[in-house]
Backbone as XML, in Angstrom:
<?xml version="1.0"?>
<chain id="A" units="angstrom">
  <residue number="1" name="MET">
    <atom name="N" x="0.822" y="-1.178" z="0.024"/>
    <atom name="CA" x="-0.040" y="0.023" z="-0.029"/>
    <atom name="C" x="0.880" y="1.171" z="0.003"/>
  </residue>
  <residue number="2" name="PRO">
    <atom name="N" x="0.894" y="2.074" z="-0.999"/>
    <atom name="CA" x="1.836" y="3.216" z="-1.110"/>
    <atom name="C" x="1.715" y="4.231" z="-0.043"/>
  </residue>
  <residue number="3" name="ILE">
    <atom name="N" x="0.503" y="4.278" z="0.589"/>
    <atom name="CA" x="0.308" y="5.168" z="1.638"/>
    <atom name="C" x="1.121" y="4.893" z="3.050"/>
  </residue>
  <residue number="4" name="ASN">
    <atom name="N" x="1.356" y="3.502" z="3.158"/>
    <atom name="CA" x="2.164" y="3.134" z="4.166"/>
    <atom name="C" x="3.550" y="3.740" z="4.224"/>
  </residue>
  <residue number="5" name="ARG">
    <atom name="N" x="4.154" y="3.756" z="3.205"/>
    <atom name="CA" x="5.494" y="4.526" z="3.173"/>
    <atom name="C" x="5.479" y="5.896" z="3.493"/>
  </residue>
  <residue number="6" name="LEU">
    <atom name="N" x="4.385" y="6.607" z="3.355"/>
    <atom name="CA" x="4.340" y="7.970" z="3.427"/>
    <atom name="C" x="3.780" y="8.461" z="4.876"/>
  </residue>
  <residue number="7" name="LEU">
    <atom name="N" x="3.396" y="7.371" z="5.682"/>
    <atom name="CA" x="2.849" y="7.795" z="6.860"/>
    <atom name="C" x="3.761" y="8.186" z="7.961"/>
  </residue>
  <residue number="8" name="GLY">
    <atom name="N" x="5.015" y="7.786" z="7.731"/>
    <atom name="CA" x="6.120" y="8.229" z="8.800"/>
    <atom name="C" x="5.711" y="7.900" z="10.118"/>
  </residue>
  <residue number="9" name="ASN">
    <atom name="N" x="5.781" y="8.892" z="11.101"/>
    <atom name="CA" x="5.581" y="8.755" z="12.541"/>
    <atom name="C" x="4.096" y="8.982" z="12.882"/>
  </residue>
  <residue number="10" name="ALA">
    <atom name="N" x="3.148" y="8.703" z="12.033"/>
    <atom name="CA" x="1.643" y="8.885" z="12.338"/>
    <atom name="C" x="1.368" y="8.154" z="13.449"/>
  </residue>
  <residue number="11" name="SER">
    <atom name="N" x="0.401" y="8.478" z="14.234"/>
    <atom name="CA" x="-0.011" y="7.516" z="15.173"/>
    <atom name="C" x="-1.010" y="6.499" z="14.643"/>
  </residue>
  <residue number="12" name="SER">
    <atom name="N" x="-1.256" y="5.365" z="15.284"/>
    <atom name="CA" x="-1.858" y="4.408" z="14.777"/>
    <atom name="C" x="-3.342" y="4.806" z="14.449"/>
  </residue>
  <residue number="13" name="ALA">
    <atom name="N" x="-4.060" y="5.607" z="15.090"/>
    <atom name="CA" x="-5.439" y="6.169" z="14.957"/>
    <atom name="C" x="-5.171" y="6.885" z="13.624"/>
  </residue>
  <residue number="14" name="ASP">
    <atom name="N" x="-4.192" y="7.876" z="13.504"/>
    <atom name="CA" x="-4.110" y="8.613" z="12.234"/>
    <atom name="C" x="-3.960" y="7.729" z="11.129"/>
  </residue>
  <residue number="15" name="ALA">
    <atom name="N" x="-2.888" y="6.745" z="11.184"/>
    <atom name="CA" x="-2.695" y="5.829" z="10.005"/>
    <atom name="C" x="-3.854" y="5.168" z="9.722"/>
  </residue>
  <residue number="16" name="GLU">
    <atom name="N" x="-4.654" y="4.682" z="10.704"/>
    <atom name="CA" x="-5.884" y="3.965" z="10.192"/>
    <atom name="C" x="-6.807" y="4.822" z="9.411"/>
  </residue>
  <residue number="17" name="ARG">
    <atom name="N" x="-6.965" y="5.861" z="9.934"/>
    <atom name="CA" x="-7.815" y="7.050" z="9.347"/>
    <atom name="C" x="-7.410" y="7.234" z="8.012"/>
  </residue>
  <residue number="18" name="LEU">
    <atom name="N" x="-6.164" y="7.553" z="7.783"/>
    <atom name="CA" x="-5.697" y="7.773" z="6.467"/>
    <atom name="C" x="-5.630" y="6.598" z="5.477"/>
  </residue>
  <residue number="19" name="LYS">
    <atom name="N" x="-5.615" y="5.406" z="5.957"/>
    <atom name="CA" x="-5.583" y="4.247" z="5.156"/>
    <atom name="C" x="-7.170" y="4.137" z="4.745"/>
  </residue>
  <residue number="20" name="ARG">
    <atom name="N" x="-8.053" y="4.250" z="5.598"/>
    <atom name="CA" x="-9.428" y="4.403" z="5.191"/>
    <atom name="C" x="-9.813" y="5.294" z="4.181"/>
  </residue>
  <residue number="21" name="ALA">
    <atom name="N" x="-9.432" y="6.465" z="4.362"/>
    <atom name="CA" x="-9.535" y="7.556" z="3.309"/>
    <atom name="C" x="-8.942" y="7.118" z="1.851"/>
  </residue>
  <residue number="22" name="PHE">
    <atom name="N" x="-7.773" y="6.605" z="1.985"/>
    <atom name="CA" x="-6.870" y="6.339" z="0.785"/>
    <atom name="C" x="-7.739" y="5.240" z="0.131"/>
  </residue>
  <residue number="23" name="ALA">
    <atom name="N" x="-8.373" y="4.145" z="0.788"/>
    <atom name="CA" x="-9.004" y="3.139" z="0.236"/>
    <atom name="C" x="-10.269" y="3.626" z="-0.441"/>
  </residue>
  <residue number="24" name="ALA">
    <atom name="N" x="-10.937" y="4.447" z="0.369"/>
    <atom name="CA" x="-12.117" y="5.022" z="-0.275"/>
    <atom name="C" x="-11.939" y="5.785" z="-1.471"/>
  </residue>
  <residue number="25" name="THR">
    <atom name="N" x="-10.804" y="6.442" z="-1.503"/>
    <atom name="CA" x="-10.488" y="7.387" z="-2.502"/>
    <atom name="C" x="-10.208" y="6.478" z="-3.824"/>
  </residue>
  <residue number="26" name="LEU">
    <atom name="N" x="-9.441" y="5.487" z="-3.691"/>
    <atom name="CA" x="-9.179" y="4.445" z="-4.764"/>
    <atom name="C" x="-10.483" y="3.780" z="-5.326"/>
  </residue>
  <residue number="27" name="LYS">
    <atom name="N" x="-11.362" y="3.417" z="-4.304"/>
    <atom name="CA" x="-12.590" y="2.940" z="-4.888"/>
    <atom name="C" x="-13.438" y="3.967" z="-5.596"/>
  </residue>
  <residue number="28" name="THR">
    <atom name="N" x="-13.414" y="5.188" z="-5.104"/>
    <atom name="CA" x="-14.216" y="6.173" z="-6.011"/>
    <atom name="C" x="-13.596" y="6.188" z="-7.306"/>
  </residue>
  <residue number="29" name="LEU">
    <atom name="N" x="-12.298" y="6.216" z="-7.496"/>
    <atom name="CA" x="-11.572" y="6.517" z="-8.878"/>
    <atom name="C" x="-11.539" y="5.164" z="-9.635"/>
  </residue>
  <residue number="30" name="HIS">
    <atom name="N" x="-11.897" y="4.061" z="-8.988"/>
    <atom name="CA" x="-11.982" y="2.643" z="-9.663"/>
    <atom name="C" x="-10.413" y="2.377" z="-9.852"/>
  </residue>
  <residue number="31" name="LEU">
    <atom name="N" x="-9.630" y="2.555" z="-8.969"/>
    <atom name="CA" x="-8.052" y="2.322" z="-8.974"/>
    <atom name="C" x="-7.758" y="1.078" z="-8.156"/>
  </residue>
  <residue number="32" name="VAL">
    <atom name="N" x="-6.920" y="0.199" z="-8.294"/>
    <atom name="CA" x="-6.610" y="-0.964" z="-7.518"/>
    <atom name="C" x="-5.319" y="-0.424" z="-6.800"/>
  </residue>
  <residue number="33" name="ASP">
    <atom name="N" x="-5.438" y="-0.784" z="-5.502"/>
    <atom name="CA" x="-4.213" y="-0.427" z="-4.585"/>
    <atom name="C" x="-2.926" y="-1.246" z="-4.978"/>
  </residue>
  <residue number="34" name="ARG">
    <atom name="N" x="-2.117" y="-0.411" z="-5.549"/>
    <atom name="CA" x="-0.759" y="-0.996" z="-6.028"/>
    <atom name="C" x="0.326" y="0.004" z="-5.899"/>
  </residue>
  <residue number="35" name="ASN">
    <atom name="N" x="1.594" y="-0.393" z="-6.174"/>
    <atom name="CA" x="2.734" y="0.514" z="-5.968"/>
    <atom name="C" x="3.024" y="1.109" z="-7.359"/>
  </residue>
  <residue number="36" name="ASP">
    <atom name="N" x="2.130" y="2.177" z="-7.664"/>
    <atom name="CA" x="2.453" y="2.671" z="-9.006"/>
    <atom name="C" x="2.301" y="4.293" z="-8.705"/>
  </residue>
  <residue number="37" name="PRO">
    <atom name="N" x="2.849" y="5.074" z="-9.635"/>
    <atom name="CA" x="2.811" y="6.594" z="-9.398"/>
    <atom name="C" x="1.369" y="7.137" z="-9.266"/>
  </residue>
  <residue number="38" name="VAL">
    <atom name="N" x="0.337" y="6.624" z="-9.802"/>
    <atom name="CA" x="-1.094" y="7.270" z="-9.652"/>
    <atom name="C" x="-1.484" y="6.944" z="-8.367"/>
  </residue>
  <residue number="39" name="CYS">
    <atom name="N" x="-1.316" y="5.660" z="-7.763"/>
    <atom name="CA" x="-1.697" y="5.503" z="-6.389"/>
    <atom name="C" x="-0.953" y="6.324" z="-5.390"/>
  </residue>
  <residue number="40" name="GLU">
    <atom name="N" x="0.434" y="6.653" z="-5.647"/>
    <atom name="CA" x="1.100" y="7.348" z="-4.781"/>
    <atom name="C" x="0.903" y="8.897" z="-4.842"/>
  </residue>
  <residue number="41" name="ILE">
    <atom name="N" x="0.212" y="9.313" z="-5.917"/>
    <atom name="CA" x="-0.354" y="10.632" z="-6.005"/>
    <atom name="C" x="-1.441" y="10.848" z="-5.363"/>
  </residue>
  <residue number="42" name="VAL">
    <atom name="N" x="-2.494" y="9.805" z="-5.325"/>
    <atom name="CA" x="-3.648" y="9.760" z="-4.512"/>
    <atom name="C" x="-3.223" y="9.721" z="-3.039"/>
  </residue>
  <residue number="43" name="ALA">
    <atom name="N" x="-2.304" y="8.914" z="-2.621"/>
    <atom name="CA" x="-1.969" y="8.996" z="-1.240"/>
    <atom name="C" x="-1.450" y="10.181" z="-0.582"/>
  </residue>
  <residue number="44" name="ARG">
    <atom name="N" x="-0.542" y="10.855" z="-1.393"/>
    <atom name="CA" x="0.093" y="12.122" z="-0.989"/>
    <atom name="C" x="-1.241" y="13.202" z="-0.966"/>
  </residue>
  <residue number="45" name="LYS">
    <atom name="N" x="-2.137" y="13.296" z="-1.752"/>
    <atom name="CA" x="-3.295" y="14.031" z="-1.701"/>
    <atom name="C" x="-4.067" y="13.728" z="-0.524"/>
  </residue>
  <residue number="46" name="VAL">
    <atom name="N" x="-4.372" y="12.574" z="-0.085"/>
    <atom name="CA" x="-5.183" y="12.140" z="0.950"/>
    <atom name="C" x="-4.380" y="12.861" z="2.282"/>
  </residue>
  <residue number="47" name="ILE">
    <atom name="N" x="-3.136" y="12.521" z="2.360"/>
    <atom name="CA" x="-2.253" y="13.074" z="3.675"/>
    <atom name="C" x="-2.403" y="14.555" z="3.552"/>
  </residue>
  <residue number="48" name="GLU">
    <atom name="N" x="-2.165" y="15.257" z="2.372"/>
    <atom name="CA" x="-2.371" y="16.640" z="2.258"/>
    <atom name="C" x="-3.675" y="17.205" z="2.736"/>
  </residue>
  <residue number="49" name="ILE">
    <atom name="N" x="-4.703" y="16.643" z="2.336"/>
    <atom name="CA" x="-6.031" y="17.125" z="2.747"/>
    <atom name="C" x="-6.287" y="16.745" z="4.262"/>
  </residue>
  <residue number="50" name="ASP">
    <atom name="N" x="-5.769" y="15.694" z="4.854"/>
    <atom name="CA" x="-5.856" y="15.534" z="6.336"/>
    <atom name="C" x="-5.086" y="16.586" z="7.081"/>
  </residue>
  <residue number="51" name="ALA">
    <atom name="N" x="-3.941" y="16.880" z="6.497"/>
    <atom name="CA" x="-3.135" y="17.824" z="7.221"/>
    <atom name="C" x="-3.610" y="19.261" z="7.266"/>
  </residue>
  <residue number="52" name="ALA">
    <atom name="N" x="-4.498" y="19.377" z="6.216"/>
    <atom name="CA" x="-5.086" y="20.823" z="6.169"/>
    <atom name="C" x="-6.405" y="20.843" z="7.110"/>
  </residue>
  <residue number="53" name="GLY">
    <atom name="N" x="-6.664" y="19.657" z="7.813"/>
    <atom name="CA" x="-7.918" y="19.922" z="8.858"/>
    <atom name="C" x="-8.990" y="19.070" z="8.450"/>
  </residue>
  <residue number="54" name="THR">
    <atom name="N" x="-9.089" y="18.374" z="7.282"/>
    <atom name="CA" x="-10.272" y="17.549" z="7.036"/>
    <atom name="C" x="-9.864" y="16.101" z="7.621"/>
  </residue>
  <residue number="55" name="HIS">
    <atom name="N" x="-10.586" y="15.574" z="8.487"/>
    <atom name="CA" x="-10.219" y="14.333" z="9.084"/>
    <atom name="C" x="-11.324" y="13.063" z="8.898"/>
  </residue>
  <residue number="56" name="ASP">
    <atom name="N" x="-12.433" y="13.375" z="8.445"/>
    <atom name="CA" x="-13.229" y="12.315" z="8.101"/>
    <atom name="C" x="-12.884" y="11.604" z="6.802"/>
  </residue>
  <residue number="57" name="PRO">
    <atom name="N" x="-12.768" y="10.322" z="6.931"/>
    <atom name="CA" x="-12.261" y="9.543" z="5.779"/>
    <atom name="C" x="-13.062" y="9.603" z="4.528"/>
  </residue>
  <residue number="58" name="HIS">
    <atom name="N" x="-14.360" y="9.676" z="4.598"/>
    <atom name="CA" x="-15.108" y="9.834" z="3.536"/>
    <atom name="C" x="-15.134" y="11.304" z="2.865"/>
  </residue>
  <residue number="59" name="GLU">
    <atom name="N" x="-15.013" y="12.193" z="3.664"/>
    <atom name="CA" x="-14.811" y="13.720" z="3.217"/>
    <atom name="C" x="-13.492" y="13.784" z="2.586"/>
  </residue>
  <residue number="60" name="ILE">
    <atom name="N" x="-12.439" y="13.251" z="3.148"/>
    <atom name="CA" x="-11.055" y="13.376" z="2.566"/>
    <atom name="C" x="-11.171" y="12.714" z="1.093"/>
  </residue>
  <residue number="61" name="ALA">
    <atom name="N" x="-11.869" y="11.551" z="0.981"/>
    <atom name="CA" x="-12.014" y="10.914" z="-0.215"/>
    <atom name="C" x="-12.680" y="11.803" z="-1.286"/>
  </residue>
  <residue number="62" name="LYS">
    <atom name="N" x="-13.862" y="12.438" z="-0.931"/>
    <atom name="CA" x="-14.577" y="13.386" z="-1.667"/>
    <atom name="C" x="-13.736" y="14.433" z="-2.035"/>
  </residue>
  <residue number="63" name="VAL">
    <atom name="N" x="-13.130" y="15.188" z="-1.230"/>
    <atom name="CA" x="-12.317" y="16.247" z="-1.549"/>
    <atom name="C" x="-11.199" y="15.901" z="-2.466"/>
  </residue>
  <residue number="64" name="ALA">
    <atom name="N" x="-10.539" y="14.690" z="-2.089"/>
    <atom name="CA" x="-9.227" y="14.244" z="-2.891"/>
    <atom name="C" x="-9.784" y="13.977" z="-4.400"/>
  </residue>
  <residue number="65" name="THR">
    <atom name="N" x="-10.965" y="13.373" z="-4.562"/>
    <atom name="CA" x="-11.296" y="13.122" z="-5.943"/>
    <atom name="C" x="-11.580" y="14.469" z="-6.725"/>
  </residue>
  <residue number="66" name="ARG">
    <atom name="N" x="-12.153" y="15.444" z="-6.044"/>
    <atom name="CA" x="-12.517" y="16.654" z="-6.632"/>
    <atom name="C" x="-11.265" y="17.385" z="-7.028"/>
  </residue>
  <residue number="67" name="GLU">
    <atom name="N" x="-10.224" y="17.404" z="-6.051"/>
    <atom name="CA" x="-8.934" y="18.219" z="-6.245"/>
    <atom name="C" x="-8.072" y="17.625" z="-7.121"/>
  </residue>
  <residue number="68" name="LEU">
    <atom name="N" x="-8.248" y="16.282" z="-7.476"/>
    <atom name="CA" x="-7.323" y="15.474" z="-8.413"/>
    <atom name="C" x="-8.064" y="15.759" z="-9.875"/>
  </residue>
  <residue number="69" name="GLY">
    <atom name="N" x="-9.196" y="16.336" z="-9.825"/>
    <atom name="CA" x="-9.953" y="16.599" z="-11.177"/>
    <atom name="C" x="-10.497" y="15.379" z="-11.789"/>
  </residue>
  <residue number="70" name="ILE">
    <atom name="N" x="-10.778" y="14.387" z="-11.107"/>
    <atom name="CA" x="-11.346" y="13.063" z="-11.386"/>
    <atom name="C" x="-12.630" y="12.932" z="-10.706"/>
  </residue>
  <residue number="71" name="THR">
    <atom name="N" x="-13.711" y="13.642" z="-11.297"/>
    <atom name="CA" x="-15.107" y="13.538" z="-10.679"/>
    <atom name="C" x="-16.025" y="12.878" z="-11.700"/>
  </residue>
</chain>
């Protein structure tokens, strides 16, 4: 899972929330979780949105999809 490499020192609760958001975003985009550049871009966007203050996994997925321009 590409997001695992990017989580760094995130707490287990934060990591689980971000993994749920990442999985929901991939599902919305009809992508398979794999180690490729597209999935890494999605993972970085999910982390960026969370850092900006949105913490609900489904809301993160919605915002990520919109910000990536794939709606």
